[in-house]
N, C-alpha and C positions, 0 to 999 in steps of 0.2 A: 634746604629742608632736611635732606638725608643726614648732613653733618649735625644739624640741630637735634634730630631724633636720636642719633648715636650718643650725643652729649647727654641728653636727658636720660637715656637708658643707663649710661654709666653712673650718673648721679643717683638714679634710683637704686642701682646695684650697690653703690658705695653706702647708701643709707641703711641697708639692711645687714651690712657686715658687722660682725662682732669684733671689738677691739682686742679680744683675748690674745691673739697671736701677734699683735703689732710690734712687740719688742723682742720677738724671737730672732736669734742670730741664725739666718739661713745660709750664710755664705754668699748670698746674692747681693748685688749692689745696683745702683742706677744704670750702670753700663750693661750689666747682664739683662736687666729688664728691657732696656732699649734694644738690645740685640734680639731678644725674643719678639719684640714688636716688629722689628725689621724682617725676621723670619716669617712671621705671620703675614705681613703685607706682601712679601715676595711670593709666598705660596698662593695667596689670593689672586695675584696677578698671573699666575700660571705655574704649573709643575709638570713633572714627567709622569705623573700617575696614569693618565689615560694611555700614554704610549706603552707603559709597562704592562697594563692589563690587556691592551690590544695585542702586544707581542705574545703574551702567555696563551691567550685564548685562540690566537691564530696559528701560532707555530707548534703548540702542543694540543690544544683542544681539551676535551674532557679528560679527567685524571682520576679514575677510580682507584681507591686506595689499594696498594699492594700489587698493582698491575704494571705491565711494561709502560703504559702511558704515564703512570705516576713516576716511574724511574726516569722517563724522558723529561718530565717536569723538573725533577731534581737536577738533571744535567743542565737544563735551561736556567734554573735558579742559580747554580754555581757560576755559570758564565755571566749571567746578568749582574749578580752581586760584584763580581770582579770588575766588570766593565763600568759599574757605577763608582768604583773606588773604595769599596769596603775592604777591611783587613780581616785576616784570620778566617777566610771563607772556607767552610768545611761542611761535610755531611756527618751527622751523628745517626748511624743506622740502627734499626731495630727490626725484629722479625714479627710477622703476624700471619694469621690464617686468613686466606684471601678468598672472597666470594665474587663470582662473576655472573652476569645476568642471563644470557641465552635468549631464546625466543619467547614471545608471550602474545596471546590473543584470547579473546573471549566472545561469547555470544549468548544472547537470551534466546532460549529454545521455545518457551511458551510463557504466557499465552500469545504474545505478539513477537514473533521471531525477528531479531535484528542484531547487528554487531555491537559490541561494547568495547570501550577503550580502557585498557588496564595496564598496570605495570607491577612487576613483582616488588615486594618490600625487601629491602636489603637484608640478606641473611636467610631469606625464606628457602625452604626446600622446594623441590620440583614436584609437579604433578606426574602422574603416569604419562607415558609417551603419547597416548591417545586422549589425554586430558582428564579432568575431573568433572563429573556431571552430577547434579543433584538439585533437589528442591531448595529454594532460597528461603531461609528463615530470617525475617527482617526485624531488627532492633533499632530503636531511635538513638540509642547511646550505649556506651560500654557498660554503664551502670545497669541499664535494662537487661543486657546480656548476662551480667553477673547474677541477676535475680531469676534467670531461667532455671528450672529444675535440673538436677544432675541427670545426664543421659537423655534429655528431652530432644536433643538435636541429632540423634544417631542417624547417619546416612544423609544429613542435610549440610548445606553450605550456609554458614552464618553471614549476615550482612549487618554492618554497623553504620548507621548514619551519624553525622557529626557536622552540623552546620556552623563551622568556624567563621567568624566575622572579622573584618579588617579593624585593626587598632594601630595607633601610632607606635606603641611599644611592643606589639606582638605578644602581649601578656597572656593571651588565651591559648597560645601554642602549647604550653606545658600541659594544660588540662586536656585539650582535645587530642594532643599527641599520644596520650595514653592508649587510645584505641589502636594506634599503629604499633606501639611498643609492646603492649600486653595482650592485645586482642586475640592473637592466635592461641595463647595459653588458655585464656578463659573459654574460648570457643571449643577447644579440644577437651577441656574439662567437662563441658556440657555434652560431649559426644559428637561434635561437628567434624566433618571430613575436610573442610576447607574454610577459608575466611576471605570475604571481600569487604573492604571498608570504603566509605566516602573519603576522598583525598583530604589530607590534613593541609588544606590550603584555601585561599580566598578568591581564586580566579574563576572565570566563567567560560574557560576554553576547554577543549577536549584534550587537555594535557594532564594526565594523572601524575600525582606526586609520589615519588619514592621516599625512602628514608629507612633508617635502621629499625629492625624489630628484634625481639628476643624470644627464646624458648626457655623452658624450665625443666630441669632434670626430673625425670619420672613422669612427665606429661608428654603425650604423643605429639610429634612434630607434624603439623598440618601445613599445606601450602597456603600462603597469604599474599594478597595483592590489593592494590588500590584502584578504584574506579575514578575516572575523571569526574569532576563535579557535575557537568551536564548529564553524564550517564547515570550518576547517582540520583539526580533529579528525576530522570526518566524512570528508573527503577521504582522510586517512591511514588510517582504518579500512577504507574501501572498497578502497584500494590493497592491503591485506593479503589480499583475496580473490584476488589474482593476475590480475584482469581489467584490460583496457585502459579507462582513464578518458578521456572526451571531454567537453570543456566549451565553452561559448560565453559570452563577456562583451562587453558594449557600454558604452562611456563616451564622453562628448562634451565633454571639457574643451577650452579654447582659450586662446590668448594674445590679450588684447584690446589690446595695444600699450603704449606708454609712458604711465604715469600718475604721479600724485604721492603720495608718502607724506611723513612728517615726524616729528620728535621734538618733543614738547611740553614746555616748560621753565617752571618757576616757582622762585622763590628766596626765601630769607630772607637779605638782604644783610648781610654782616659789618660789625661796628661799627668795627674797626680795620684789618682786612686784607681788604677786599671783593673784591680780585682773586684771592685764594686760595680754591679751591673744593673742597668736600666733596660727593661725589655719592651720592645714594640714588635708587632708582627701581625700576620694573618695566616690562614691555613692553605697549603698548596694543593691538597687533594680536592676532588669534587665528585659529585655523582656523575653518572655516565650518560644522562639523557640530554642535557644541554652542553654548554662549553664552560660552565663554572665561572662565568664572568661576575655575576653578583655574589655568588657564594662559592669561593671567596677570593676570586681573582682581584676584586676591588680592594679587599683588605690587604693582600700582598702588596698591591701597587701603592696604597696609601702609606704603609709603613716604610717601604723602600724609598718612595719619593720624599717623605719627611726627613729621613736620615740624609738623603742626598742634598737637601737644602742646607744642612749643617756643613757638609763637605764643601758645597759651592761657596758658602760664606767664609770658608777657611777656619771654621770653628773646631776646636778639640776640647770638649768639656772635661771637668775634673774626673768624672766617672765614665766608665765604658757604656756606650749605647750599643746594645745587642739587638740586631734585627733577626727575627726567627720566622722562617716559613715552615709552619708545622706540617707534619705528615699524618695521614690517616686520622684526621679529626672526625670525618663523617661516620666512621664505623666504631666510635666509642672513645674519642679523645686519646687514641693510642700514642700519638706523639707527645701529648702533655704528660701522660703517665711515664713514658720512657725518659723524658727529660728530667722529671723529678727523681727517678731512680738513679740516673746518671749524676745528677747534681745535688743530691740530698745533703751531702757532707758540707757543701758550701752554699746552701740555700740562704743563709742569713746574709750573705754577700749580695743577694739579689734585692736591690734597693726598693724597686717598685716596678710594676708592669702593667701594660695594657695591650689589647688586641682589637683590631677592626674585623668583626665578623657578623655584621647585620646589614649587609648589602652595600649599595652605593649612594644612598640618600644622604642629605645633609645632616650633620650632627646638630642636636638642639638642646642637649642637657649634659651636664657633667656630674658624675657621682663618684664618690671615693670613700675608702676606709683606711685611714692612716693614723699615725701618732699625732699628738697635739703639736709638737714642733713641725711635723710634716704638713699639718694643715695650713701653716703659714705659707708654704710653697704652693699648695693647692689653691689657696686664696689668690695668690699672684697669678697662677694659671687662669683661674676663673675670671679675674679682671681683664686679662688680655684676650680671652676668647669671647667675652660678652659682646663686643662690637661686631663679631661675625655671626651672631645669632645663637650662641650657646650659653644657656643660663645655668646657674648652680642648682643642683637637685638635692638629693639626700646625701649629706656629707658623712653619713655613717652606714653606707651601703656597700657590702662586699660585692665584688664582681668586676673582672677585668677582661672578660671574654672567655669563651668555652675552653680553649686550650690551656689557659692559666688556672682553671678550676683546681687541678691537683695541687698546684703550688699555693693557691689562696687557702685551700683547706688545710695545708700544712703551716699556715701562718703568714705567708707573704702578703704585704700590703697591696691594695688594688685601687685602680682608678679606671673609669670608663667614660668615653664620650658616646652617649646614646644617640643613635641615628634615627631619622624618621623612617619607620618601617611600615607606613600605611599600605604600600603596595608590595612589600617584601615577600609575603606569602602568596602573591599572585605568580611569582617567578620561582621561588625556592624549591629546589629538588625536582624541577620539571624540564621538559624540552625547551621551555621558553626562557631559560637562564642563559642569555646570550648578550654579546657586547652592545648591541643596539639599544639596550635598556639603560645604558650608563651615560650620564652627562659629565663631561670633563670638569665643568665648574663646580659641581657638587663634590667630586673627588678632591679638587683643589681646596675646598673649605675644610675637609677632613684633614688633608695634608697640613694645612695651617695649624690646626689644633694639635696634631701629633708632633709637629716640629717645635711648637711652644713647650709642650709637655717634655719631649726628649731633652731639649736644651736646658730648661730650668731645673728639672729633677737631676739631671746628670751634672750640672754645674753647681748644684746646692751641696751643702755639707751636713744636712740634718739626717737623723735616723728616722725613717718612716715607719719602722716596725713598732708595734704597740708592746 
């Protein structure tokens, strides 16, 4: 029955494909397509992905960008890439201003005294040593806060509610995340002395979500923190009593100065066109609350295990497959921007890229933005990953993963396997981002897709650039 269903799904898929690219010379032949199928089936039978993410999260743990822990992760990555058999293993370093967390705690003082679970937002300033105390001014959304009169929050602490819901694609994260990214600036403009937000996540545990926030030149920098969702629920319930809420929170983050991060790179050098590069990767850094298993140890493992499948099969494609473990993604895609700056002169030699950075769930959709000749190769990839549950999506959709955004904005073609993110924001940026949330079989399915992608794109001869 399973074989019949797969056959029917392939027939249905074939029926909706346009013949536009049927006669394009891609440099691929029946043998290369068969090799891609064998790579897929080998990965589905098992890969090294789980062992790799287990090693990273156990031997290094959390890897806050710019810290000694991220430096240890780079050392781990260099050793791991060499042990897997990659060539030209190296670190491309860059400097950054580094923020570290410190202590943090909060309490509701009135009308019903009780502790609150908070975490500082990444980049936030500290409170005074004895904390920040004030009346809580409650807003259901960032838009509601924007509508408050100038100066109306003087001496108060602003609170922004944001009831983000689970979605397969995580599409609402961009909208709700604005409260984290911009909330402190808006609150300060209204006169607030501090900001508390409902965590930008979908879990129901007392695990607050951290993440990067920003300040604006000329606007006072006020301390900003996230409440866990159950604590936010509690605040909103108490507010319905019509009583004044008063809170105190303390956090002691600081900027430790300029330190070093870096992108770790390993390659399978192409046999005919070694200067043409196909990128796969994930980001090496993580937030410091969990162990960075889902975000993004899983992506690091998927990319490395996919390239290892090519090595194990004795394959050396025409073009170079470059595996990149990106540094300092969480604090502003710093690794991506540093890579673009270093490689801008040869960017057109970057054939196509993709990144795994949406957890450890199974991939379910393929999206791409490539040239018409390149689409013929993408169609071949799509046919091969359809039997493992990945259907074609928008074939004119830019996006290859966060770290590749700088290159995609500069014109590089993009492709992405979209993973099922229904529970991703239950774990993302929290204490709960740990190895036990990962299933080896789901990683293997992603490895299968990445191996097919890496082999076919690197073996092809077409120009993917528009």
